[in-house]
C-alpha positions in Angstrom: 5.8 -11.2 9.0 7.1 -14.5 11.0 4.3 -15.1 13.4 1.5 -13.8 11.1 2.7 -16.3 8.7 2.9 -18.8 11.7 -0.4 -18.4 13.3 -2.0 -18.4 9.6 -0.2 -21.7 8.9 0.9 -20.4 5.5 1.7 -17.3 3.2 -1.4 -15.6 2.7 -0.3 -13.4 -0.4 1.7 -14.7 -3.0 5.0 -13.4 -3.7 5.6 -11.6 -6.8 8.1 -12.8 -9.5 9.1 -12.5 -12.6 11.2 -14.2 -15.0 14.5 -13.3 -15.8 17.8 -15.3 -17.6 18.6 -18.0 -15.2 15.6 -17.7 -12.7 13.2 -15.2 -11.5 13.5 -12.4 -9.4 11.2 -10.8 -6.6 8.9 -8.0 -7.5 6.8 -7.8 -4.2 7.4 -10.3 -1.2 11.1 -10.2 0.0 9.9 -9.8 3.4 7.3 -12.7 3.1 10.3 -15.0 1.6 12.7 -14.3 4.2 10.1 -15.7 6.6 9.2 -18.7 4.9 13.0 -19.8 4.4 13.1 -19.0 9.0 10.2 -21.1 9.0 11.4 -23.4 6.9 8.5 -23.6 4.9 8.4 -25.9 2.0 5.7 -24.8 0.1 6.0 -21.0 -1.0 3.2 -19.6 -3.4 4.0 -17.5 -5.4 2.7 -15.2 -8.9 4.6 -15.3 -11.9 4.0 -11.6 -13.8 4.3 -11.1 -17.1 6.6 -7.9 -16.7 9.4 -6.6 -18.3 12.3 -4.4 -16.5 10.8 -1.4 -17.0 7.3 -2.0 -15.7 9.4 -3.8 -12.7 11.5 -0.8 -12.3 8.1 1.4 -11.9 6.2 -1.5 -10.0 9.4 -0.8 -7.3 8.3 3.3 -7.0 4.7 3.0 -6.6 5.4 0.0 -4.0 7.8 1.9 -2.0 4.8 5.3 -2.2 3.0 3.0 -0.9 5.0 2.4 1.9 3.3 3.9 5.4 6.4 5.3 6.8 7.2 7.8 3.8 7.5 11.5 4.4 6.0 13.8 2.4 9.2 14.6 0.7 9.9 11.6 0.1 6.8 10.5 -1.4 7.4 13.9 -3.8 10.9 12.3 -4.8 9.4 9.2 -5.7 7.2 10.8 -7.6 9.7 12.7 -9.5 10.8 9.6 -10.4 8.5 8.2 -11.7 7.2 11.4 -13.9 11.0 11.6 -15.2 10.5 7.6 -16.0 7.4 7.1 -17.5 6.1 10.6 -18.3 2.7 11.4 -18.1 1.3 7.8 -18.2 1.4 8.0 -14.5 -0.4 10.9 -14.0 -3.0 8.6 -12.2 -0.4 7.3 -9.5 0.6 10.6 -9.1 -2.2 12.5 -8.7 -3.4 10.0 -5.9 -0.3 10.7 -4.0 0.0 13.9 -3.6 -3.8 14.1 -2.4 -2.7 11.7 0.2 -0.2 14.1 1.5 -3.2 16.5 2.0 -3.2 14.2 5.1 0.0 15.2 6.0 -0.9 18.8 6.8 1.4 22.1 5.5 4.4 20.9 3.5 7.1 23.4 3.3 7.2 26.0 0.7 10.2 24.0 -0.8 7.9 21.2 -1.0 4.9 23.0 -2.1 7.1 23.9 -5.5 8.0 20.6 -6.0 4.3 19.2 -5.8 3.3 21.9 -8.4 5.7 21.4 -10.6 4.6 17.9 -10.5 1.2 18.6 -11.4 2.3 21.0 -14.2 4.3 18.1 -15.8 0.9 15.9 -15.8 -1.0 18.8 -17.2 -2.7 20.0 -14.4 -2.2 23.8 -13.1 -4.4 23.2 -10.0 -3.2 21.3 -6.4 -4.6 18.5 -5.8 
């Protein structure tokens, strides 16, 4: 990240923060913040999000899902937490992530049972 910012001459994507009592909390961009400190940047672009703590937690779960290095079991665990905390409203996210699991090939029988349970909790009875 440091080299990317150094070569661009600036941070290209703002750091997302939300207001909390006494300041701001980073929602997305901790690595960019650390790189900015290392590079001793005077100006760092931020975007203030108008979200509550519940939405913040949902965004954190979604961000974790979008990371490339998660294995299928980690994806399913995150989706289970998302459904448990936010219910069927998160069904679209669940379906998108489950369809991406197909790219990983075969999953274990246990994991497939968990995937089927997620689909049922979203009101669906078919595999993605």
